[in-house]
Structures are given as C-alpha cells and as structure tokens.
C-alpha positions as CSV (number, residue, x, y, z in Angstrom):
1,M,16.7,68.9,-29.5
2,H,20.2,69.7,-28.4
3,A,20.5,72.9,-26.5
4,G,23.1,74.0,-28.9
5,A,20.3,73.9,-32.1
6,S,19.3,77.5,-31.3
7,H,22.0,79.0,-32.8
8,V,20.3,77.8,-36.1
9,S,16.7,76.8,-35.8
10,C,14.5,76.7,-38.3
11,C,13.0,80.1,-39.3
12,L,10.8,78.6,-42.3
13,S,6.8,77.7,-42.1
14,W,6.2,74.2,-43.3
15,R,3.0,72.1,-44.3
16,I,2.3,68.3,-45.9
17,C,0.2,69.1,-48.8
18,N,-1.9,66.2,-49.8
19,L,0.6,64.4,-52.2
20,G,2.9,64.2,-49.2
21,V,5.3,66.9,-51.1
22,W,7.1,69.2,-48.3
23,V,6.5,72.6,-49.2
24,A,8.2,76.3,-48.0
25,L,5.9,78.5,-47.2
26,E,8.8,81.6,-46.9
27,M,12.5,81.5,-47.4
28,G,14.9,83.7,-45.2
29,R,18.2,81.6,-44.9
30,M,21.0,81.2,-46.9
31,A,24.6,80.2,-46.7
32,L,27.6,79.8,-48.1
33,Y,29.6,76.1,-49.2
34,L,33.6,77.2,-49.6
35,Q,35.6,74.0,-51.0
36,D,38.9,74.1,-52.5
37,K,38.2,76.3,-55.9
38,H,39.2,79.0,-54.7
39,P,42.7,80.1,-52.9
40,I,41.9,80.2,-49.1
41,R,42.8,83.7,-48.7
42,D,40.0,84.8,-51.1
43,G,37.8,82.1,-49.3
44,I,37.9,84.3,-46.6
45,K,36.7,87.5,-48.2
46,Y,33.8,85.7,-49.3
47,A,32.9,84.7,-46.1
48,Q,33.1,88.7,-45.0
49,F,31.2,89.2,-48.2
50,A,28.5,86.7,-47.2
51,E,28.3,87.9,-43.7
52,K,27.6,91.7,-44.7
53,H,24.9,90.5,-47.5
54,G,22.8,88.7,-44.9
55,F,24.3,84.6,-45.0
56,E,23.5,83.0,-42.1
57,A,26.6,80.5,-42.3
58,V,29.7,79.4,-44.3
59,W,30.4,76.1,-44.7
60,Q,33.7,74.3,-45.4
61,A,34.2,71.6,-47.0
62,E,36.7,68.3,-46.4
63,S,36.0,66.3,-48.5
64,R,39.5,65.1,-50.7
65,L,42.9,65.0,-49.3
66,A,42.9,68.5,-51.0
67,R,42.1,71.3,-47.6
68,D,41.1,70.4,-44.0
69,A,38.1,72.3,-42.6
70,I,39.8,73.7,-39.4
71,T,42.4,76.0,-40.4
72,P,40.2,77.9,-43.2
73,L,37.3,78.3,-40.7
74,A,39.7,79.4,-37.7
75,A,40.8,82.2,-40.0
76,M,37.4,83.6,-40.8
77,A,36.3,83.8,-37.1
78,T,39.4,85.8,-36.8
79,V,37.8,88.6,-39.4
80,T,34.0,88.2,-39.3
81,S,31.4,88.9,-36.0
82,K,27.8,87.6,-37.0
83,I,28.3,84.8,-39.8
84,K,28.1,81.2,-38.5
85,L,30.9,78.7,-39.3
86,G,30.0,75.0,-40.3
87,T,32.3,72.0,-41.3
88,G,30.5,70.4,-44.2
89,V,31.7,67.9,-43.3
90,I,34.9,66.1,-41.3
91,N,35.1,62.9,-40.7
92,N,34.3,60.8,-37.6
93,W,37.2,58.2,-38.3
94,T,40.6,60.6,-38.9
95,R,40.0,62.3,-35.4
96,N,39.6,60.7,-32.3
97,V,36.7,62.2,-30.6
98,A,38.3,63.8,-27.7
99,L,40.4,65.6,-30.1
100,T,37.4,66.8,-32.7
101,A,35.5,67.7,-29.0
102,Q,38.7,69.9,-28.4
103,T,39.3,71.3,-31.5
104,F,35.5,72.7,-31.2
105,L,35.9,74.1,-27.9
106,S,39.1,76.1,-28.8
107,L,36.9,77.0,-32.3
108,D,34.0,78.0,-30.1
109,E,35.9,80.1,-27.8
110,L,37.8,81.8,-31.0
111,S,34.4,82.6,-32.7
112,G,32.4,83.6,-29.9
113,G,30.1,80.7,-29.9
114,R,29.4,80.7,-33.7
115,M,30.4,76.8,-34.5
116,I,28.6,74.0,-36.3
117,L,30.0,70.5,-36.2
118,G,29.1,68.7,-39.0
119,I,30.4,65.1,-39.3
120,G,29.8,62.7,-41.7
121,A,31.1,59.1,-42.2
122,W,33.6,59.6,-45.2
123,W,33.5,57.5,-48.3
124,D,35.3,54.3,-50.1
125,P,38.0,54.2,-52.2
126,L,39.5,57.3,-50.0
127,A,39.4,56.1,-46.8
128,W,40.5,52.3,-47.7
129,K,43.4,53.9,-49.4
130,V,44.5,55.5,-45.9
131,G,43.9,52.4,-44.3
132,I,40.5,52.8,-42.7
133,D,37.8,50.2,-42.5
134,R,34.7,52.0,-42.4
135,S,32.6,48.8,-40.9
136,R,29.5,49.5,-39.1
137,P,29.3,52.8,-39.9
138,L,26.2,53.7,-38.1
139,K,27.5,52.0,-34.8
140,A,30.4,54.1,-35.1
141,M,28.6,57.4,-35.6
142,R,26.1,56.7,-32.9
143,E,29.0,56.3,-30.5
144,Y,30.8,59.0,-31.8
145,V,27.7,61.4,-31.4
146,E,27.1,60.4,-28.1
147,V,30.6,61.3,-26.5
148,L,30.9,64.4,-28.6
149,R,27.7,65.5,-26.5
150,R,29.0,64.4,-23.3
151,L,31.9,66.1,-23.3
152,F,30.2,69.3,-24.2
153,R,27.7,69.2,-21.2
154,M,31.4,69.3,-19.8
155,E,30.9,65.4,-18.4
156,T,33.7,63.3,-17.2
157,V,33.4,60.5,-19.7
158,T,34.4,57.0,-20.1
159,F,32.8,55.1,-22.7
160,D,34.0,51.4,-24.4
161,G,31.9,51.2,-27.7
162,E,33.0,49.1,-30.4
163,S,34.5,52.2,-32.2
164,V,34.9,55.1,-29.2
165,K,37.0,54.4,-26.3
166,V,37.5,56.5,-23.8
167,R,38.3,56.4,-20.2
168,D,37.9,59.1,-17.4
169,I,38.0,62.7,-19.7
170,R,36.8,65.9,-19.3
171,L,37.4,68.8,-21.6
172,D,39.7,71.4,-19.6
173,V,38.6,74.8,-19.9
174,V,41.1,77.2,-18.9
175,H,39.5,80.7,-20.1
176,G,35.7,80.8,-18.7
177,D,33.4,78.6,-16.2
178,P,34.5,74.9,-17.3
179,D,31.1,73.7,-15.8
180,T,28.6,76.2,-18.8
181,P,28.0,73.5,-21.0
182,R,29.0,74.5,-24.7
183,N,26.3,74.8,-27.2
184,I,28.0,73.3,-30.4
185,P,25.1,72.2,-32.3
186,I,26.1,68.3,-34.0
187,Y,24.9,68.1,-37.8
188,I,25.3,65.1,-39.7
189,G,26.7,64.9,-43.3
190,A,24.0,62.3,-44.6
191,T,23.2,60.7,-47.9
192,G,22.3,57.1,-47.1
193,W,18.6,56.3,-46.1
194,Q,20.0,54.4,-42.7
195,M,22.4,57.3,-41.7
196,M,19.8,59.6,-42.9
197,E,17.3,57.9,-40.2
198,L,19.8,57.9,-37.6
199,T,20.6,61.5,-38.8
200,G,16.6,62.5,-37.7
201,E,17.0,60.5,-33.8
202,I,20.3,61.6,-32.7
203,A,21.7,64.7,-34.3
204,D,20.0,68.8,-34.9
205,G,20.4,68.6,-38.1
206,V,21.2,67.2,-41.2
207,V,23.4,68.3,-43.8
208,L,21.8,67.1,-47.1
209,N,24.2,66.2,-50.3
210,Y,24.4,67.8,-53.5
211,L,24.7,66.5,-56.8
212,V,21.1,65.2,-55.7
213,S,17.5,66.0,-57.3
214,P,15.0,68.1,-55.0
215,Q,13.0,64.6,-55.7
216,Y,16.2,62.4,-53.5
217,N,14.8,65.4,-50.4
218,Q,11.2,63.9,-50.3
219,T,12.7,60.3,-49.4
220,A,15.0,62.1,-47.7
221,M,12.1,63.8,-45.3
222,E,10.8,60.3,-44.4
223,Y,13.9,58.6,-43.3
224,L,14.8,61.5,-40.9
225,K,10.8,61.7,-39.7
226,S,11.2,58.1,-38.8
227,G,14.6,59.0,-36.8
228,A,13.1,61.6,-35.0
229,K,9.8,59.9,-34.0
230,K,12.5,57.4,-32.0
231,A,13.4,60.2,-30.4
232,G,10.5,61.5,-29.6
233,K,10.8,64.3,-31.6
234,K,9.3,65.7,-35.0
235,V,11.1,66.2,-38.5
236,E,10.5,69.7,-37.6
237,D,12.7,70.0,-34.7
238,I,15.4,68.7,-37.1
239,D,17.3,71.6,-39.0
240,R,17.8,70.6,-43.1
241,P,20.4,72.8,-44.9
242,Q,21.7,71.6,-48.4
243,L,24.6,71.9,-50.2
244,V,23.4,73.2,-53.6
245,V,26.1,73.3,-56.7
246,C,25.4,77.3,-57.9
247,S,26.9,77.8,-61.5
248,L,26.2,81.3,-62.0
249,D,26.7,83.5,-65.2
250,E,25.2,85.9,-67.5
251,D,25.7,83.6,-70.5
252,A,23.6,80.5,-69.3
253,D,25.8,77.8,-71.4
254,K,29.1,79.2,-69.8
255,A,27.4,78.1,-66.4
256,M,26.3,75.4,-67.2
257,D,29.7,74.1,-68.7
258,G,31.5,75.4,-65.6
259,A,29.3,72.3,-63.5
260,R,30.2,69.6,-65.9
261,P,33.7,69.1,-64.2
262,L,32.3,68.8,-60.7
263,I,29.4,66.3,-61.4
264,A,31.9,64.2,-63.8
265,Q,34.0,63.7,-61.0
266,Y,31.8,63.1,-58.0
267,L,29.7,60.9,-60.2
268,G,32.7,59.1,-61.3
269,Q,34.5,59.2,-58.1
270,Q,32.0,59.2,-54.8
271,P,29.7,55.8,-55.4
272,H,27.3,57.5,-52.5
273,I,27.0,60.5,-54.1
274,A,26.1,58.6,-57.8
275,K,23.7,56.3,-56.0
276,A,22.0,59.1,-54.2
277,S,21.9,61.5,-58.0
278,G,19.1,60.1,-59.5
279,V,21.1,59.4,-62.8
280,K,21.3,56.1,-64.8
281,D,23.7,53.9,-63.5
282,T,24.4,52.5,-67.1
283,L,25.9,56.4,-67.1
284,I,27.5,56.3,-63.7
285,K,29.2,53.3,-64.9
286,E,30.4,55.2,-68.3
287,V,31.7,58.2,-66.2
288,T,33.7,56.1,-64.1
289,E,35.3,54.5,-66.9
290,A,36.2,57.2,-68.7
291,L,37.7,58.3,-65.5
292,G,39.7,55.7,-64.7
293,G,39.4,55.7,-60.8
294,W,40.8,58.3,-57.9
295,P,42.9,60.1,-59.1
296,A,41.2,60.7,-62.5
297,K,43.5,59.0,-65.2
298,P,44.8,61.6,-67.6
299,G,42.5,62.9,-70.2
300,G,40.0,61.0,-68.0
301,L,38.1,64.0,-66.7
302,E,37.5,65.8,-70.0
303,K,36.3,62.5,-71.4
304,A,33.8,62.3,-68.4
305,M,33.0,65.8,-69.0
306,E,32.0,64.8,-72.5
307,L,29.1,62.2,-71.2
308,V,27.2,65.0,-68.9
309,D,24.3,66.6,-70.9
310,D,22.6,70.0,-70.2
311,K,19.7,68.1,-69.0
312,L,21.5,66.3,-65.9
313,V,23.2,69.5,-65.3
314,Q,20.1,70.9,-64.6
315,L,18.8,68.3,-62.8
316,I,21.4,67.8,-60.1
317,T,22.7,71.5,-59.8
318,A,21.3,75.0,-59.6
319,S,23.2,76.4,-62.8
320,G,22.4,79.3,-65.7
321,T,21.5,83.0,-64.9
322,A,20.9,84.6,-61.4
323,D,17.2,83.8,-62.4
324,D,17.5,80.1,-63.5
325,C,19.7,79.5,-60.0
326,R,17.0,81.0,-58.1
327,R,14.5,79.0,-59.4
328,K,16.2,75.9,-58.6
329,V,17.3,76.9,-55.1
330,E,13.3,77.4,-54.5
331,E,13.1,74.0,-55.9
332,Y,15.4,72.5,-53.7
333,S,13.4,74.9,-50.0
334,R,10.4,73.3,-51.5
335,S,11.6,69.8,-51.0
336,G,12.4,70.0,-47.4
337,C,15.8,71.9,-47.2
338,T,15.5,74.6,-44.7
339,C,18.5,76.8,-45.5
340,P,20.3,76.2,-49.1
341,I,24.2,76.3,-49.0
342,L,25.6,77.6,-52.2
343,Y,28.6,76.2,-53.7
344,P,29.4,78.7,-56.3
345,L,31.5,77.2,-59.5
346,G,31.2,80.9,-61.7
347,E,34.0,83.0,-62.2
348,D,32.1,85.8,-59.7
349,V,31.3,84.2,-56.4
350,E,30.3,87.8,-55.3
351,A,28.1,88.1,-57.8
352,M,26.4,84.5,-57.1
353,I,26.3,85.7,-53.6
354,S,24.6,89.0,-54.4
355,A,22.1,87.2,-56.1
356,F,20.8,85.7,-52.9
357,S,21.5,88.6,-50.8
358,Q,19.4,88.5,-47.5
359,T,19.9,92.4,-46.9
C-alpha cells in the first residue's frame, strides 16, 4: 500500500459471512461531500462544522461545468486544522499530470499534509463536448497514476506512454526538504467493473459512487479483490469510502421529494451512473427522454422527476428522517463501504452533520 494510505487507513473490522456478504462489525468514520448545491462560503462553514463533529474528511466534487474542486478545498484548508480534504473527483484528462502533481504539492503544503487526491475517468457526453477523446481510459488512468506516484516520491521522471508523456521533470520544492516524499494518497472514483479492478491494483482507495444500491457494492468488492490480488495486496488494504446522497428532514416525504431532482438528473445525463444504479433500462430511457439531454431542455427536469418514485429514492439514497438515513447508511457500510461520504440535500446541512456526529 502507498505510504500515504496511512492518512485514511481503515478503522473498521471486517469479516465475510457464508453468503459472501461484507459485514461491518464496527462503524466509526464519517465524511462530508459538497458539490454545488450550496454557496462556496456556506460549504466552508459546513467543513468547519463537520470537523467539530468528528468527521474525518470533506470531499469536494468536480463533476459538471459548475464548480472546480481545487478552489473550495484550498479555502477550507486555511480555516480547518484536522479534517482531511479530498477531491471527489477531478479527472485525468483536462489537467496535465505535472500540473496535478504541482497543485497537490501546493495543497499539501497549505493543508499541512491533509490532502487526498481523488481522480476519475470523467464521463461522456461532457468530455466529448469539450473536445476530450476518452479512448482507452484504463491505460490512461494507469499511466497517470504511475507518473503521479513517481513525482510524489520526488523522483525525476521521464515517461513515454500513450496518454501521458513527460520528459525529465521533478517537483520543485521551495519550502522544506526537496527529497522527502509527499504522502498524498491516490483514490480512484471507479464505477465500471474494469476500472474497479484496476483501482484495486494501483490505488490506495476507491471512491465508490452514489446513486447505486448496496447490492452494487457487493459486486464491486469482488473486482477490487481481484485487482488487489494482482498487486500482492488484500482487498482490506484498499480503503472504500462511498458517496451517499443524504436527504434528511423531519418530514420523510419532504426529504424524499428533495432527492428526486438529483436522481432524475444523474440517471438521465450520466450513463455510467445509470448503468450501475440497478434501475431498469426502460425507466432510464424514459428519464433520459424526459430530460432531453445535457443540459436539460426547458421543463425536462420537472417531467423526469415525476418518473422517480419513492421505491427508487429509497433504493439508491439515504432519504427520510434521521433514523431512516442512518439505517440506509448502515446498509451501505454492511456492503463494503468503509467510510460514508454524505452528500446533504436537505435544507439544514448542520442537522444532517449532527445526526451523524462522531463526537
């Protein structure tokens, strides 16, 4: 395991029952996920509040052309002192590998060593729309991670790959020992099974996606296990935090209504999530047609939301009262998640954080 993985080492005990289901015997980790639902300055306050309540990390999304992950995390680094800060996730196509290494070298200095580099293979049609050809994504990810690791070890790197090409480069450390490796763990946001297996082989952890069912996790564990075996590791060596949509309200119906827009948007616009969600293809097709593409056509989201019933909300999100949400989060933990990363959709974010407080 990469030296940096000690930052976020698994503090759960695990066993495999006779049915092959991963069971959490003890849960003691929690993290916060921020995307673009809340203003950045509010997100900074939520990160501080989460730190006070014992959350181990805050992860910042970078999924659509809405908000980059680096800017908010840099701001959070200056007003927090203990909570880890992760990208959930940036992609390996739009940032040159040297720029990513340089950026995280800076963030590592700013945060005092609290960074987690979460990276993913992005998604179409967004990548296509901005001129990115995501051909051979597994090869591209393997090359990108290999060069990142070597740069973080403070090596001088020359690499002539298919997607990644660098010539005689090294991170230039201005403050501190230039030869001391940077312990920045690398997590891959994997959804498809081939990327999941690669993650088990080359990464410190996987960021399991949201809007999937706990049953999806059980299959994911097998692919992670296969990949870990290739590298002489065990699946327990791979940290497995998971994004979990959490719509919490005293009124359970209001909470579930709050989750419908996000579900409709992602099932209709992000094929990789739709494929992994466990939802029938016929429903996904109906939602996609109602939305009318990316971005959604006028009135499309409202029509798509009508197709998302309570059963689907309960299958792929933690929505309802605080007790409802806790029960669903525990279900994900029993299915292989080592640290729930809660994405708050309710109006009272602090109430959600308090409901899962670790203090």
